[in-house]
N, C-alpha and C positions, 0 to 999 in steps of 0.2 A: 504494499499499500504506500503510495506517495503521500507525504504530509507536507504542509506549508513549511518553507524555509525557517520561518520565525520559531519553530519548535526546536531547532537546533539538531534535527535528526534528518538523515536521508531516508530512503524508502524502508519501511518496516516489513521484515520477512517473518512469517510464522514458520518456525522450525519444527515444532511438535505440538500435538494436542493430545493430552492424556485424559484419563477419566476426570481429573479435577483441576487441571491447569493448562494454560496456554504458554508456550515458550516462544519468545521472539527475539530477533536480533536486528539492530539498525546501526548504520554508520553514523558517526558524529560529524556534524558540519560546523561545530563551534569548538572552543577550546576545552570544554568539559561537559559534565552532565550532572544532574541530580535527579533522584527518584524518591518519591515518598508514597507509601501505600502498598507496594508489593515488593517481593524480594527482587533485588537488582544486582547486577554485577557487571564487570567489564572493565575497560580501561581505555586509555588514549595512547596510541602508539605514534611514532613519527610517520607512519603510513596513513594516518587518518583515524585509526582506532574504531571502536564501536562499543555499543552497550548491549548486554543481554538481559532480558527480562523474563521472569516466570511469574505469572499472575494467575491466582485461583479464580474460579467462577465466583461472580458477585463482587470481586475486588475492584476498587477504584483507585487509580494511581495518578499522581501528578508528576510529569516529566519536565525538567528544566523550568519549573514554575510557569510553563507556557502551554502545555498540552495535558488534557484530561483524557485518560484511557480507562475504560471500563470493560471487564469481561462480563457481558450480560448473560450469556448462556453457552454451555458446552454440550454438543449433541454428537456423541460418538467421535467421529473424525472431523467434525466441523464446529466452528465457534462463531458466536455473534459478538463483535467488538464495537464499542462506541468510542469514537475519537472526536474531540472537540476542543476549543480553546479553554484553558484552565480558568476557573472561576465563573464560567458561564452557568447560569441557573437554568435548569431544565425542568419542565413539568413531568411529574411521574404519576401514574395512576395510583390511587390508594388501594 
């Protein structure tokens, strides 16, 4: 998935979907990254580096204080992700 440059990431690639988590990787387009809300790892190398994320179903994460990522649902080998600008209020059904 291609995301806006302002998020500080290149295209996000889903590398695995397990029964309870979605694993993703994305190249960094800025000098670093921050992740709050799901387990994150990765690093920056002289070749551009990248970030790896593993997020459980129902998890909401904030990446680089710019992007909100939510794993809405995991269905066998497919997942529904919601990506939007961080801090954006969305209506959710009760």
